[in-house]
C-alpha positions in Angstrom: -41.9 42.4 -97.8 -44.2 45.0 -99.6 -45.8 45.8 -96.2 -42.5 46.8 -94.7 -41.6 49.0 -97.6 -45.0 50.7 -97.5 -44.6 51.2 -93.8 -41.0 52.6 -94.3 -42.2 55.1 -96.9 -44.9 56.4 -94.9 -42.4 56.9 -91.9 -40.0 58.9 -94.4 -43.1 60.9 -95.5 -43.5 61.9 -91.9 -40.1 62.6 -91.3 -39.9 65.0 -94.3 -43.0 66.6 -93.2 -41.4 67.3 -89.8 -38.1 68.4 -91.3 -39.9 70.8 -93.6 -41.9 72.5 -90.8 -38.8 72.6 -88.7 -36.9 74.5 -91.4 -39.6 76.8 -92.1 -40.2 77.7 -88.3 -36.4 78.0 -87.3 -34.8 79.4 -90.5 -37.7 81.0 -92.3 -39.6 82.6 -89.4 -36.4 82.9 -87.1 -34.1 84.4 -89.9 -35.5 85.2 -93.3 -38.7 86.6 -92.4 -37.8 88.3 -89.2 -38.2 91.8 -90.3 -41.6 91.3 -91.5 -42.8 89.4 -88.5 -41.4 92.3 -86.5 -44.2 94.2 -87.6 -46.5 92.3 -85.2 -46.3 91.8 -81.6 -47.1 88.7 -79.3 -47.1 89.1 -75.7 -45.3 92.5 -75.8 -42.3 91.2 -77.9 -41.8 91.5 -81.6 -43.1 88.4 -83.4 -39.7 87.5 -85.3 -37.8 87.9 -82.2 -40.3 85.6 -80.4 -40.0 83.0 -83.1 -36.4 83.1 -83.0 -36.2 82.7 -79.1 -39.3 80.7 -78.0 -41.7 80.3 -80.8 -39.5 77.6 -82.6 -39.1 75.7 -79.2 -42.8 75.4 -79.2 -43.0 74.4 -82.8 -40.4 71.5 -82.1 -42.2 70.3 -79.1 -45.3 70.1 -80.9 -43.6 68.2 -83.7 -42.7 65.6 -81.3 -45.9 64.8 -80.0 -47.5 65.0 -83.5 -44.8 62.6 -85.0 -45.4 60.2 -81.8 -49.1 60.2 -82.4 -48.8 59.5 -86.1 -46.3 56.7 -85.6 -48.6 55.1 -83.2 -51.6 55.0 -85.9 -48.9 53.8 -88.3 -47.5 50.9 -86.2 -51.3 49.7 -85.3 -51.9 49.9 -89.2 -48.8 47.8 -90.3 -47.8 45.9 -87.0 -49.7 43.0 -86.3 -49.5 41.1 -83.0 -47.1 38.2 -83.3 -45.3 39.4 -86.6 
């Protein structure tokens, strides 16, 4: 039972990290820091606008792949064949 509890705690830690990054990128960069980021340009667009429109989407897709890779490692660490 301790193994399952530890597995779940590590899974929750990964979820918390993903949600934190998601919040910072979407709300922080897309809304709160947009004026400061607009001082820079990326591909001809103001960086704050870019994060609000495209950058957050790239971050979300990256988070999906990162979480998937981390969970595969976690599964191999805690889930044995036949249990």
